[in-house]
C-alpha positions in Angstrom: 86.5 85.7 90.9 89.1 87.9 89.1 92.0 90.2 90.6 93.2 92.8 89.0 97.3 92.4 88.8 99.7 95.7 87.5 100.7 94.8 84.1 104.3 94.5 85.5 103.0 91.7 88.2 101.2 89.7 84.4 104.9 89.5 83.2 106.6 88.5 85.5 103.9 85.3 86.6 103.6 84.9 82.4 107.1 84.6 82.2 107.7 82.1 84.7 104.1 80.1 83.2 105.6 80.2 79.9 108.7 78.0 81.1 106.7 75.8 82.9 106.6 76.2 85.7 103.5 77.4 88.2 103.2 81.2 89.6 101.1 82.6 91.6 100.1 86.1 94.2 100.2 84.8 97.1 99.8 86.0 100.8 98.6 89.9 101.9 98.6 90.9 98.2 95.5 88.6 98.0 93.6 89.5 100.9 93.8 93.1 100.8 92.3 93.0 97.1 89.9 90.5 97.9 89.1 93.5 100.7 89.1 96.7 98.1 92.3 97.7 99.5 95.3 98.2 97.1 98.4 96.0 98.1 101.7 97.5 100.2 103.5 94.8 97.8 103.3 92.3 95.2 104.5 88.5 96.3 105.3 86.2 94.1 105.4 81.9 94.6 106.4 79.5 92.5 107.4 75.8 92.1 110.9 76.9 89.3 113.8 76.4 91.8 115.9 79.9 93.0 118.3 78.4 89.8 115.6 78.4 87.5 114.2 82.1 88.6 117.3 83.0 87.8 117.7 81.5 84.6 114.4 82.6 83.5 114.8 86.6 84.6 118.6 87.0 83.4 117.4 89.9 81.6 117.0 91.8 85.2 118.6 92.7 87.4 117.9 89.8 90.8 118.9 90.4 94.1 119.4 87.2 96.0 116.9 88.6 99.3 117.1 85.7 101.1 118.5 82.4 98.8 118.3 80.0 101.1 115.3 80.2 101.9 114.0 79.5 98.3 113.6 83.8 97.7 114.8 86.1 95.1 113.8 90.2 94.5 113.2 90.7 90.7 114.0 94.2 89.9 111.2 95.6 86.8 110.7 99.8 86.4 112.4 100.1 89.7 110.2 98.4 91.5 111.6 95.1 93.5 108.9 91.8 93.6 110.0 89.3 95.6 109.6 85.4 94.0 110.0 82.3 96.4 109.2 79.0 95.5 107.4 77.1 97.0 108.8 75.4 100.6 107.5 73.4 103.6 109.3 74.7 106.5 111.2 72.7 108.8 111.3 72.1 112.7 111.3 75.6 114.9 113.2 74.7 117.7 114.0 78.9 118.3 110.1 79.1 117.8 111.1 82.4 115.3 112.7 80.9 112.5 112.5 77.5 110.9 115.5 75.4 111.3 115.9 73.9 107.6 113.7 74.6 104.5 112.4 71.5 101.4 111.4 72.4 98.3 107.8 72.0 97.1 106.1 71.9 94.1 102.1 71.6 95.4 101.4 75.0 96.0 99.0 73.9 99.1 102.1 72.5 100.8 103.1 76.5 100.7 99.9 77.6 101.6 100.0 75.2 105.0 102.7 77.1 106.5 101.8 80.1 106.9 100.0 81.9 109.4 96.4 82.8 109.0 93.4 81.4 107.4 93.3 84.9 105.8 96.8 85.0 104.8 97.0 82.0 103.0 95.2 82.3 99.4 97.1 82.4 95.5 95.9 83.6 92.9 96.4 83.4 89.1 94.5 84.6 85.7 94.2 81.2 84.9 93.1 79.4 88.3 91.5 81.8 90.2 91.9 82.2 94.1 93.4 78.5 96.0 92.3 78.8 99.3 92.4 75.6 100.5 92.0 76.7 104.2 88.6 78.9 103.8 89.9 82.2 103.8 87.5 84.1 101.7 85.1 83.1 104.0 87.3 84.3 106.9 87.7 87.6 105.0 83.8 87.6 104.6 82.9 87.0 108.5 85.6 89.1 109.9 87.8 86.8 111.2 91.3 85.3 112.5 91.8 82.3 112.2 95.2 79.6 112.1 95.8 77.7 109.3 95.3 74.1 111.1 96.1 73.6 114.8 96.6 77.4 115.7 99.1 75.5 119.4 101.2 74.3 116.5 101.3 77.4 114.6 101.8 79.7 117.3 104.8 77.5 118.5 106.1 77.7 115.1 106.5 81.5 115.8 105.5 83.4 119.0 105.3 86.5 117.2 102.5 85.3 115.0 100.6 86.3 118.8 100.7 89.7 118.0 100.2 89.7 114.6 96.9 88.4 115.0 96.3 90.6 117.3 97.5 93.3 115.0 95.3 92.0 112.2 92.2 92.7 114.3 93.2 95.9 116.3 93.9 97.2 112.0 90.9 95.4 109.8 87.9 95.3 112.9 88.2 91.6 112.7 86.6 89.3 115.7 89.4 86.2 116.6 88.2 83.0 116.3 87.9 80.9 119.7 90.3 78.3 119.1 92.9 80.7 118.2 92.0 83.4 120.8 92.5 80.4 123.2 95.9 79.6 121.9 97.3 83.2 122.0 96.2 82.6 126.0 97.5 79.5 126.5 101.0 80.5 124.5 102.3 83.9 125.9 105.3 82.6 127.3 106.2 82.3 123.8 107.2 86.2 123.5 110.2 85.9 125.4 111.8 84.4 122.3 111.1 87.0 120.5 113.3 90.4 120.4 112.5 93.5 122.0 112.4 95.4 118.1 109.8 92.8 116.5 107.3 93.5 119.2 107.9 97.0 119.5 106.4 97.0 115.5 104.0 95.5 115.8 102.9 97.3 119.1 103.2 100.3 116.7 101.3 99.0 114.4 98.2 97.8 116.6 98.9 101.7 118.5 98.1 102.7 115.1 94.9 101.1 114.1 91.5 102.2 114.5 
C-alpha cells in the first residue's frame, strides 16, 4: 500500500530519518488518503524530541505550537506542518486534556492514545502502513470504532462522543456496537466540554450529508 505524499512532506520525513529518527505521517491525513480524499493538512510524528527537532529544522521558521506537548510547526514554502514527538498521555482529570505527557520512542504506544482506529494509523514510504488497531479494515467496513476500551477513551475526553457522531455523519459510517453503548453510557461527560467546542462539532454534524 502506497500513499502519495506531497514533496515537502517527503522532505520533512527524510530530514528526520537522515538524522537517525523515525518519522511518519499520522492521523487524519492517512485516513483521508486511504479514502481517496485530499487531506486538509499533513501531521507528522517522530521519536525526535522537541529540542532535536529544533536542531534538525534550524534552517526553517519554527513555531513552538504546543511545545510542552511535544509539538512544533515547521514552515516550508509558506505552509505550516505540525510535527509531534511520540508520546504517552497521563490522566485526564478534567475529562478533556491530559494532566501530563511522557515522550516515548515507540510509535505503537503513540497510536494507542488516539481516539478511533481510523485515526490511529501512521505511514511512511519505507515501512508502509502502521495499523495496529485495524483502522484500514474499519475504513473498508465503514465503521467507527474506538482504540481499545471505548469507555476509557470517552472518559479521557468527552468531546470524543461528539467526534464519533461527527465522523459517522461526515463519512456515512456506522458506529460499532460497543462504541455506541459507551456513547450512551457516558453522555454526562459532555458537561465538561466547553460550549464552543460543542458548537463546532454540532455545526460539522449539521453540515454533513
